[in-house]
N, C-alpha and C positions, 0 to 999 in steps of 0.2 A: 545489443547490449554490449556496453564495451566495460572491461574490468577495470576498477579503479586502480587496483595495484599494479598489474603488468601490462594493461593497455591490451589485452585479448579482445578482439573484436569479431569473432566470426569465425577463426581457423578452428578453434575447439570450441563446440556447444556449451552454455550454460546449463546446469541441472537444477530444477527445483527440489529443494530439500526439507523445506517447511512452508507452512503460509499461517497467516492469522488477519484478524480485523483489528481496527484500532479508531480512535475517535480523533479527529485534527480540525483547527480551527483555520478557515481561510483569512489568512492575514496579508495576502498580496494585493494592492491596491488595482493590479492589472486582471484580476480574478472577477469576473462578473458575480461570482458569490462571494465575495468579501464580506466578511462578518459573520457568515454563516458556519455551519459545522459540517463536516464530512466523516462519513464511514469510509475508511480505506480499506480494500482487501489488498494485503501485502503478500508476495510470494519472496521468500528467503531463496536466493539463487546463488549456487556454487560454480565458481568459473573452474573449467576442466583442466586449464593449464596450470592454474598455481593453488588451486582449493580455497582460495579468497571467499568469502561470502560476502553478499551485499543484498540489500532489498530492492525489490520492483514493485511500485505501486500498480497493481492491474486493473483496479475499479475504484471509481470514488464516486459516492451518491451523498448529494448536498441535502442538508435540513437547514430549516431557518432557526431552530433553537437547539440547545444542547439538550434539553428535556426530550425533544423529538427523536434527536438521534440517540440518546441513551436507550430509549424506550425499543427503538427499532433494533438496537445492538443485542439488548437484554433478550427480545422476544427471537432473536435468530439462536443465540445461545441456548436458551431451555426448548427450542424445538418449535415455535408457534409462529414464525415468519415464513 
């Protein structure tokens, strides 16, 4: 990972400070799942050199419809997933 602020790319490691899940639409025509929805697992990483925080998408799970993605995300939040 390379820091977008200072350009640090490995001399000082990044540290995970938070994580969350979000829904996103695959709108890139080059993406084979274009038009589908993703549940993204996102880690917020902090640069050890300058303390800048930036997101790193760790995992993307595709779903055909928004309803399916929302149901999966909701089941994870309430502990049934």
